[in-house]
N, C-alpha and C positions, 0 to 999 in steps of 0.2 A: 506290840507285846514282845517280851523276851522269847528267844528260842531255846532257853535252857531246858534241861530234862526235868521230869517230875521229881519232886523231893518227898521226904517222909511226910510232911504235913499235907501234901496233895493226896497221897494215898490214904492217909488217915481221914481226911475230909471226905474222900470218895466212899470209903467204907461206911462212914456215918451216914452219908446221903443215901447209899444203897439200903441200909437198914431202915431209914425213914421211908424210902420208896416202898419197901416191902410192907411196912406197917400201914401205910396209907392205902395201898392198892390191893393188898393181900396177894401180890404176885412175888414169889420168892425170887430174889435177884442176887447174882454174885458176879465178880469180875476176875478174869485171869489175865495178867500181864505176861507177855512172852519172855520177859526177863526172869520169870520164875517167882511171881508174887501173886498170891490169891487174896482177894477181898471178900469176906463172907462173915455174916453174923456180927457186923460192926467191928471186925478185927482184921488185922493184916498178918498174913502167914508167909514166912520166908523159908521155913523148913520143908524140904521136899517130902519127907515122910508125913508131916502134919498135913500138907496139901493133899497128898494121896488119901489120907484117912478122911479128911473133910469131904473130898469129892466122892469117896466111896459111899458116904452116907446119903448121897443124892441119886435119884433116879434120873440120870441125865438124858435118857432117851426121850423124855417129854419136854426137854428144854428147848426154847428158841435161842439160837446162837447169833448174836449181832457182832460182826467183825468191827474192830475199831482201828482206824489208821491214824498215825501221827506223822503229818506231812505226807511223804510218799511211801512210808513204811508201814507194814502191818504191825501194830503195836500190841494187840491183844483182842479180847472179846468180852462182851457182857452177855450173860446168860440168864434167861428168865424162864421160870417154870410155866410152860404154856398149857399144862393139863387143865381142861375145862375153862380155858381163856379164849375168848373170841378173837378173830383176826383184827377186828376194829380196835379192841382193847390193846392188842399188841402194837398196832400202828401208833396209838396214842402214847403207849409206854415208850416206844422208840423216840418220839419227840421229846418226852419228859426226860428220858435218860440222857439225851444229847445235851439239853440245857444243864442238867445236873452235872454231867461230866466236865463241861467247859467251865462251869462255876467252881467246881472243886479244884480244877487245875488252872484257875485264873493266875496270871502272872508267869505262866510257864510256856504256853504256846497257844496260838490261835488257829492251829490247823488240825485239831482233833475232830474226827468225823466218825459217826456211828452209821454203818451201812445197813441195808435191809437184812433181815434174818435169813440165814442160809436155809434152803429147803432140804427136806429129807433126802431127795435125790442128789443134791449137791454134796451133802455130807457123805453119802455112799460113794460118790465119785472121788472125793478127796481120800477116803480110806482106800479105795481101789488103787489110786495113783500112788499112795504112800507105800504100797507093797513093792513097788519097783525101786524104792529108795530106803532100804532099811538103815536106820541110823544107830550108831553105838553111843552109849553113855560116855565112852572114852574121848569123845570129841571135845569135851570141856578140859582144856589143858591145865586148869587150876584145880580140878577136882582130884583129891588125893585118895578118895575111897568112895564106895557106892553109897549114895545118899540114903538108900533104903535101909541101911544098917543103923542109921541114927547116930553113928559114931564117926569121929574124924580125927586122924592123927596130926598133931602139929609138933614138930621138933621132938618126936619120940613120945609125946604125951597123947593120951586119948581123951578127946573132949566128948562127953556124953551128950552135951547140948549142941545139936547140929546148927542151931540158930547162931551160936557164938562163932562157930567155924565159918559159916556163910557170911556173917557180918565182918569178920576180919578180912575175908576175901574181898568184900565190897570196899572196905576201907583202904586196903593196899592198892586195889585197882584205881580208886579215886586219886590216891596220892601220886601214883606213877603217871596217871594221865594228866594231872594238873601240876606236876612238879615245877613247871616253868612259869608259875604264877603264884600270887599270894592267896593263901587259904588258912583257915584256923581249925582248931580241934572241933569247934562247933559245926563248921562246914562239913568236915569228914564224918562226924557223928550223924549228922542229918542224912548224908548220902548212904550211911550204913544202917539207918533205922535204929540207932542206939542213943542213949544219953551220953553226953561228953565224958562224964565220970566213969561210966561203965566201959566205954571204949578205951579210955586211958588204962583202966585196970586190966583189960584184955591184952593190951600191948605189953604191959609189965609181966603178966602171968605167963603168956605163951611165947612172946618174942624176946623177953628179958631185956627190953630197952624201953625207955619212956617215949611217948609219942613225939615230943619236940626233938629229942635227940635223933630219932629215926628219920624224921623229915629233914632235919639239918644235914645229916650225913648224906642223904640222897642229893640234896642241893649242892653241897660242897663238892661231892664227887663229879657232878655235872659241871660245876665251875672249874674244877681242875682240868677237865677235858677241854672246855672252851678256851681256857688260858693257854694250854699247851698246843692246841691244834689250830687256833684262829688268832687273828689280830684285833678282835672286837675289844674296844676300850673297857676297862674294868668297871666303870660306872654303868655302862650298858649291860654288861654281864650281870651285875648286881640287880638292875631293874628287870632283866629278863627272868631272873630267878625269884622274883616277887619280893625282894628286899626294898623297903621304902627308903632306906638311907644306905649309901655306899659305906659309910663309916661303920654301920652295924654289920654289914656283910663282911667287911675286913676284920672286924672283931671276931666274928664266928669262924671265919676262914682260918685266922691265926690260931685260935683256940684248938681247932681240929687238926691243923697241919703243922703247927709251930713255925709258920712262915707267913709273910704277907702275900696277897695275890700278886703284887708286882715282883717280889722276890721269887715266888714260885715260877712265874712266867720266864724270868731271866735264867733260872737254873734248869728249866725243863724245855727249852725251845727245841732240843734235839729229838723230842718224842715224835714218833711217826704214826703210831696207831694206839688206840685205847679200846679195850673191851671192858664195859662196865656191867657188873652183875649185881643188881639190887636184890636185897633179901626178899624171898617169897616163901610160901608155905611148904616148899619142897626141902628147905634147909632142915637139917637134923642136928640137934645139940651134940650128938656123938660123932658127927662128921668133922673132917678137917677142911680147911680152905681148899686143899687139893681135891678132896672128894666133891665138894660143892661145885668147884670149877668144872671138873670133868662131867658131872651130871648136867650142868648148864650147857656146855658145849655140845654134848650128845643130843640133848633135847632140841637144840637150835641148829643142828646139822653143821656145826663149825668144826672143821678138821683140825686136829692137833696131834703132836707127838710128845712123849714124855721120856725122861731118863732119870737115873738116880746115881749117886756116888757110893763109895765104899762104906760110908757111915749111914747109909739108908735115907739120906736126904733126897726127896723127889722134886723135880722141877720140870717145867715145860720148855721144850726146845723149839717147838714150832706151833704157831697158831695161825690158821688161814694159810696164806702164802709167804709169811714172814718167818724166817728161820734164824736161830742163834748163829752168830759168827764170832768165833773165839776172840776175846779181847777187843772187840770193836762194836758189835751190836748184839742185843739180846732182850729177852723178856724178863721183866721184874713185876712184882705185884705189890699192891697196897691194900690195906684194910682200914676202912673208915678214915681215909685221908692220910694214913701213915704207913711207912714201909717197915715191916717186922724184920728182925735180924735172922729169925729161924726160917727154915724151908717151909713151903706151903703145906706139906703133910704133917708138920709139927705144930701147927696153929689151929686151935679149935674154932669152929664156926659159931659157937655159943656166944651170945651177947653182941654179935657183929651185925652190921646193917648193910654194908656194901663192899664189894671186892672190885678192884680194877687191875687188869693186866695191861702193862705198858711196854711197848717196843721202842727202844731208844738207842742212840749212839753212845757208847761208853767213852769214846776217845774225844768227844767234843767238849 
């Protein structure tokens, strides 16, 4: 079997199977995946506030909690209402649930295991141990606001539907994780638990760029980095980025950068370092490229220095341990594959997909 992660259809199948299990056995059952997904009442819930609301309706102190592992990792738990249910029925339920889970996730992994239900004493010990490790909601670096509010800001807009915000997060995480391979809008939509058409509309509405352009901008930025800093053949770079044909890669590259990959490599062999900043949900339409860059460097603990001229143009004089040297070396920036003529504080981040800061020799 494949070792790929569960997809939308797997969760939908499991939600339906749990509803069927409840109907047949009269044992109320639900599933919580530690990625933040609740399966209950034949539905899949991604919204944190909706999950809390649905769990609040249940008297969980009477539930048997079956831990579920995926390979060597704790994946989640299946919970069954054990009120007035015998131990023998729960053992039979565990066996049935195991078969049901593996059938729902067929084609995903063969290492899903449902363990014996936790005892009341074990749950108490877990709660006791948790007191020594209080966790903050701020640990999620992609979260822009408290999920309990049900509202999420993207680019200065407030999304009343937190599911939309969460889905965009999932989509962008999938794209960045899989940028060096081929994938389609359907693949990303499935990973985001959305229809392809709805995901496409979300990109246009909140990121102001269509899906294909966003993905191609990320791929071309990575290609520029590979072309400048490595000697990997162009056809291999094309394949590494998921392009089926080098000719198509060259066409997209030239459309984005106004130069061919070979010309780009020839003209940029003096580049020494590249910092690539892909668009994420922290970008604000009212921010400049300069603002976005500073926020990114501060979040990632990258040291930098700035300066400005008499006209108010701001620029970076040092990033990391590389500093501008007058008339010989320095930092320049590109946006979506091209170098603007304005300073970074004069270019809006709106409609942009990726920023790159490049350290190069001017004299070469």
